[in-house]
N, C-alpha and C positions, 0 to 999 in steps of 0.2 A: 664730575665734568672738570676739564682744565679751566683754570681761572685766568689764563692769559688773555689779555685784550689784544685785538689786532694791532700789528706793528704799524707805526707811522714814522716817517722821517723826522729826525730831531730838528727843531727850529732854533734859531739864534736865541730866543728868550729862555731856552732850557739851560741857562747859564750855570745853575747850581749843579748840573749833572754833566760835567765835561771830563775828558780824558785826564786833565790836569788834576781833577779831584780824586779820580779812582786809580790813578797810576800806582803801580807797585813802588815802594820806596827803594827797591833794589834796581830800578830801571830808570834811566833818564826820562824826565817828563817832557813831552812835546805836545804843544797845543795843536790838535787836529782841525780840520775843516769839515764839520759834520755834514754840511750841505753836499760836499763832493765825495765823502767817504762813507759808503753804505755800511761797511763793516763797523765803523765808529758809531754810526747811527744805531745800528743794532745793539751795540754795547750800552749806549745810553738808554735805549728802550728796555733792555734787560734790567738795568739799575732801577728805572722807574717802576717796572713791574714788581721787582723784589720789595720795593717800599710800599707801593699802592695796593697790589693784589695779594702779596704774600706777607705784608705787615712787618718786614724786617725794619729795624730802627734806621732812620735816615742818617743818624749819627755814625752808623757803621761804615758809611761810604767813605772810601779812602783810607780806612783803618782796618776794618774787618771784611769789607766787600772791596776787593782790589782787582785791578786789571793787570794783564801782562806779567803774572807771576811766573817765574822761570822754574821748570822742573827738569831734572836730568834723568833721562830714560835710556838705559843701555848706552850711556856715554854721549847721548845726543840731547840737545835742549828741546823742550816742548813748552810752548807758551799759550795756554788757553786764554780765551777772551776775558773771562771773569772767574774769580774764585771767591767763596765765602769761607772765612776763617773762624775757627773756634776761638774762645777767649784765651786759649793757650797757644794760639798762633798757627795751628794746623788746618789746612783746608779740609772742609767736610762736604762741600758741593763744588764741582768743577763744571764750568759751562763754556761752550764754544759756539760761535756764530758761524753761519755758512750760507752760501748761495745754493741754489738747486744743484748746480754742477759739482759742488764740493761737499755735499751732505755726507757722503760715505767717508771722505777724508776727515771731516771735522769730528764725526762720531769715533772714528779710529783713533784720533788724537786724544779725545777724552778717555776712551777705554784704556789707552796706553798709560796715561797718567794714573788712572785708578788701579791698573794692574801693578804698577810699580810702587804703590802707596800701601803701607800697613794701616793707615789711618782713615783716609777718605773712602767712601763706598757709594756715593751718589753722583750721577753725572747727567748733563743735559746738553743737547745741541739743538739749535733752532735757526730758522731763516726768517723768523718774525711772523709766521703764520701758525695757526693751530695744526694744520696738516703737516707742516714742516718742522714740528717740534717733537722731540722724543725725550722721555725721562727714563732712567734705568738705574738699577742698583747692582753693585758687584756682589757676587757670592764666591766663596772660595771652596777649595777642596771638593771637586775640581773647580778651577777658575771658570766662571761663566757670568753672564749679564742677563738680568731679568728686566723686561720693560714694565714700567709701573705707570698709573694714570697721571700722576702729578707730583710736584714737590709739596711737602707739608707746609701749611701756613704757620708762621712764627707766632707762638702763643706767649704773650707777655704775662699772662696770669696763670701759668701752668701750675704753680704751687707756691703757697705762702710759707710753707714749712721748709726750713733748711736745718741741717744738722751739724753739730760740732763734736769733735772728739778731742781728747787730750792731745796736746802736744807734749803732750796729750793731756790736757787738763781733764780727761774723763771726769769733768767736774760738773757742778750743778748749772742749771740754765742761767744764762746771763740776763740780768734785768734790762729791760728796754730793747730787747732784740727778739726776732722771731726764731732764733737759733734754739734747737732742742738737743739736749744731750743724747748721744747714742746710747742705746740700752743693750745690756748683755743678753745673750740667749738664756732662756729659762726652760725648765722642763716642759712647760706647757706648749712651747713652740719648737720642740726638737724636730718636728716634721718639716720645718721650714726648708731645709736643703732638699729633702725628698720632693716636696711640692715644686721647688725650683727646677729640679731635674725633670719632673713630669712636664712642666711648661715648655722646657726646651724641646722635648720630644714632640709635643703637640704643635708648637708654633713652626718649627723647622723640619719636622718629619724625620728626625734622626733616630737611629737605633739607640737602644738604652746605653750601650757601651760608648757610642760616640757622644751622646748627650752628657755622660758622666765625664768624659775627657774635657768637653767644653766647659762644664761646671768647674772643674779643677782650675782651668785657666782664669775663670772669673773669681774664684776664691783666692787664688794667687794674687790677682790684682787688687781685690778688696783688702786683704791683709796688708799689702804694701801701702795702699792709699791711707789706711788708718795709721800706719807707722810714720808716714811722711805727709801728714796733713798739711795743706797749704796755709796761707796766712790766717791768723786767728783760730788755728786748730780746726779749720773747716775742710773736710775731705772733698775731693773732686767728684767722687762717684755718688752724686745725689741729683735727682731729676729737677729739683727746684732751682738749680743754678742755670738751667738751659731752657730757652724758649723753643728749641727745635729738637725733635727726636734724632735727627741725623747728627746734630752737633753733640748731643749727649752720647750717642753710640760712638762717634769718632773720639770723644774724650776718654771713653772707657778703653778704646784701643790704644790710645796714647799712654794711659796709665799702665796697661799691660806691657807695652814696649819699654817704657821707663823702668818697670820692675825687673824685667829680664836684663836690661843693660846695666842697671845699678848693681844687681846681684853679681853679674859677670865681673864688673870692675872690682868689687870687693873680694870676691872669692878667688879670682885667678891669681892673686898674689900669694895665696896660701895653699891652693889646691893645684897640684901639678896637672897641666893640660886640662884645665877646667872645661873649656869649650868643647873638647873632643868627648869627654865622658859624662858631663853633667848638664850642659846647656840645652835643656829640652823645652824651655819656655821661650824659644826664639822665633817660632813660626807665628802665623796669624791666628787670631780668633776666628773660627769658622762658623760664626753665627750671624744671622741677619740683624739689622738695626732694631727691628721690632722685638726679637727675642732678647737681645742685649738689654734693651730698655726695660722690658718686663721683669727680667731677673734682677737687675740692679735696683729697680723700684721695690722689689720684695725684700732685698737685703739692706737697703740704704740706711735704715734707722737702727740697725743692730751693730753692736761693737763686738765683732767676732774675736778680735785679739784680746779684748777685756773680759770675755766670757770664761766661765769655769771650764777647765780642760776636759773634765768628764763629760760635761753636757755637749760641748762642741764635738768631742770625739764620738759620742753616741749618735749625734745628728749626722755626722759624716758616714758612720758605719751603717746607718739606716738606709742609705742609698745602695750599699753593696749587697743587694738582694741576690738570691741565687740566679735569677734570670740575667741580671747585669753581669754577674761573675762569669757565667757560662758564655755570655755574648762576647766576652773578652778572649775566648779561646783558651782560657786557663782555669783549671780546677783549683781555685784558691782554698786555703785551709780554713775549716770552720773555726769560729772564735773559741768554742769550747775546747777543741783540740789544742789550739794555740795556748790558752790559759793553762791547760794540763801540762804541756811540755815545758812552758816557761817556769811554772811553779816547781817542777821537779828539778830543773837546772839551777834555779835561784841565782840569776845574774846579779853581780855587784856593781857599784858605781865605778870601780876601777878596772872593769873587765873590757876587753875589746871583743865585740860581738859582731858576727857576720851571718847574713843569710845570702848565699850565693845564687839563689833562685827566688828573689824576694817578692815578685808579683806586686801586690798592693801594699807591701811592707807590714803585713799582719804580725809577723814574728817580731819585727823591730818595734812596732807600736806596743806589742804586748810586753816586750822586755822593758821598754821605757816606762810603761804604766807600772810594772812590777817594782822597778827601782824607786819610782816616785812614791808608791804606797808603802814600801818597806823601809824607806828612809825619809820620813816626814821632816826630820830635822837637818837634812842635808844642806850644806851651805850653798848659796847662790853660785859661788865659784865652782864648787864640786859639780853641781847640777849642770852648769853651762859647759864645763869640761867634758862631762859624760855625753850630753846630747851632741856636742860638736865633734868629739873625737872617738867616742866609744861605740857608736852605732853605725854599722856599714852594711850596704846591700849592693848586689849586682843583679841587673835585669836586662834582657835583650830588647824587649819591646819599649820603644820610646813613649808610647801612650801609657804603658804600665808604670814607667819611671815618673811621668807626670802625676799619676794617681798616687804613687808611693810617696813622692816628695810632698804632695798636698796633705796626705794622711799624716805624715810626720810633722808638718807645720801645724796642723790642726791639733795634734797631740801634744805639742810643745817643742817643736823644731827638731834639729837633728837630721834635716833633709839633705844637707849638702854632701853627705858621704854615700849617696845612692848613685851608682855609676850605670850609665847605659852601655852595656857591653855583654859579650858572651862569656860566661864564667868558665867555659871549657877550653878557652884558648890558652896558648903558652903564656907563662907569667910575663914574658917580655912585653906583652900587649898592655899591661897594667902599669902605668907610671908610678903608682903609689901603693901597690900591694906586692908583697913577697910571700913566698911559701912559708908555712909554719909561723904565721903572724898572729893568729887569733886564739883567744882563750875559750871562746864559746862559738859554736856553729849550731844555729837553729834553722831547720829548713824542711821543705817538702819539695823535693826535686820533681821535675816533670817525668812521667813514666807512661809506658804504653807504646812508645816508638822504638824501633830498632834501627840503629845507624849502620849503613853499609860501609864497606872498606873505603869507598870514595869519600864519604863524609868524614870518616875518622882521620884521613890524611891531612885534613885542614885544622885538626884540633891538637891539643897538647899530647905528650906522650903518656899513655896510660898502660899500666901493667895488665889490667884486665882486657886490653885490646890486642895484646901481643899474640901474633899467630892466628887471630880470629878474623873471619870474613865479615862479621857483624857483631854488635854489642848493644844490649838494651840501654836506652838513655838513662834509666835510673841507676844502672851500674856505674856508668861514667860519673854521674852526679855524686854517688856515694864515695867513689874513690877521690873525686876532686875535693870533697869536704875534708877527707883525711889529709890531703895536701895542704889545705888552708890552716888546719889546726896546729898550734904549738904543741910540743911534747907536754903531756899532762892535761891538754885541753879537753873540754867536754863537748860531746855531740848529742843532739836530739834530732832524729830524722824520721820522716814518714816513708815507708817503703812497702811495696806490694808483698803479700805473704809468700809469694813464690821464691823470693830471695832467700828465705829461711828454710824452705822445705823441698823445693824442686831439685832433682839431681842435676839438672842443667846449670844450676847456680852454684855448684860446689866450689868452683874456682873463686867465686866471690866470697864465699864464707871463709875459704882459706886465707884470702887477702885480709879480711877483716880480723881473723884470729891473729894474724901476724902483726897487724898495725894497731889494733885496738883491744882494750879490755871491755867486753860487753857487760854492762851493769844490769840491764833489764830489757825485756821485750814484752810489750803490751799489745795484745790483739784488739783491733777495733772492729765493730760490727760492719757488715756490708753496706748498711744505710748511711754510714758516716759521710760519704761523698755523693750519694744518690741525689740529694736536692741540688747539687751543684753540677750535675751532668755526668758523673763518673760512677758506674757500678762496678767497683773493684774492692776486693778484700785486702785490707792493709793492716800493718803493725807500726808501732812506734818503737824505735830502738834508741836506748840511751847507752852511751859508751864513752870511754876515756881513752885518749891516745897514749900508747906506752911512752914512758919517759926514756931518754937515752940511757942505755945500760941496764934498764929494768928487764927482769926475766919475763919472757913472753910465753913460757911453756908451763907456768905453775897452774895448779888447779885452784879454782875459785867458784863461788856460788853466783848464779845468775837468777834474777827475779823474773818470773814468768807470770803474767797476768792476762785476764781477758775481761773486756768491757762488753756488756750486753745492752745496757741502757745508757745512751749518751745525752739524753735530754730532748731529743727530737726524733721523729720518724722519717721514713723515706721520702715524704713529701715536704719535710722541713717544718712540720707543725710540732710545737712543743709537747713534751710528754713529762709526766711526773716520775720521780725516782731515778734521776741521773746518778751515775756511779763514779763520775770523775773525782769528786771530793774524797770518797772513801778510798779509791785507788791511789790517789796522791798521798794520802796519809799513810797507807800501807807501804808504798814505795819509799817514802822518806824515812820511815822507820827502818827499813831494810838497808838503805844507803847509810844511815847513821851508824848502824851496827857493822856493816861490811866496809864502809868507806868507799870513796870514788877511786 
């Protein structure tokens, strides 16, 4: 039941609650006449209700409970009657008074303010009666408002536990305080992110892929908050700092907004047209305040940035179940296949590596993990240089770019070189990529779609498309990989079997022969992609781009292999006797003998 008491006109002895006390510091203060100004009386009644019925601290009045705060909405000023501010200065509750005749107008004003805010999500309009009072929360994507019974009561005793992180002193507990050191993830709580993902689905009713996207935004904010902990090394994202769920949720949104803006400020100086190609953490968090509060409460005591890379990487990958992957509309490459392809290519710290169809950045994460494991004594400078300049990805889906960037952050950074773009466009569309730039291309291009001539006209010029009314998407993907590779560069690519055996693909094989030295073709069983929603027979091709002046008509041996057991069945259940390790060893022996 609503906790509001019936409105009564303010009396002169309500001297501590006057417009002078609550006026915004940005607006000239004028002492009203409460007896003759019903609107002012309603404001004073709201203030008293916030203190008496909702238990907000009276000390907030004039400081964090303010009147006449000015908002700019589409170039016009909006001035709600009362706003409640977070301790960081952002409104988290917007309130407007009204008479019966202007109830719709006052509600429209509050909703306009909330619609234009990335922080506040709770509004109220009232005429001083229970029947004339409405509370509502903003939801996004799509924008809508849900009516709720009441505003939460302020809880002064919400939690005695607060947490500290290094400024990181990721140091021991300070004596004489209630601050507790953030703890790194351990193997025993690797399921934490999976559980958080499940709660998002349950609380807000999102599909698995949508919930994953929102969790990436939260992880992005959490990592930023740990790195930029406020005074005394105390992060903002912890429930014990806030007496109100709405203030807590608004503060999470503020941290997310700050993280995106700070990254943009830093990277746009070094990354050409950063906003156009990389700024994918600029929209709103599309979660309710209840979901945000629940998820941050789950994560608040853990130091994600200070956890072991392997553990946090496994925790993140745990969420990428087959159902989540298929819900993204993309058949992402199984981890076992990624490890196999990366192990054969053997990327080095000084290589420029690209996945032009990077999805969730599985190949980039795999390359980073391989370099870290094979070079345990690598210097910090070399490592940082590799993650910041050596790993590159292109992906059309903004959601997938967010997931890819988060995956790379979790794995050890390298996220800033993932571009939200179509990798089949002319090179003029990429401000920082030129043809023949990369030493290694690792990829699994999309296949199964055939592009008609109308679609081809919008893409780059492809030899495989000349004189043809349509071309399979995987063929264009293969040719584009060749475009990206520097002479002598290595390619590992997943392709349908038909590319190697069907007569209709003979023109593709001629192009590959002319441009590439094929080192190996390894056949994968049909169940490789079945758990991820695609029943198609595929092969992995390893090849090297011919160097300038190198003879392309010479005879050479090609390794042909077939895998029957990949360590899981068509349902995704693990099986014994996987053959990847044996195949990797045999193929490496062949390449050591024949050379790339």
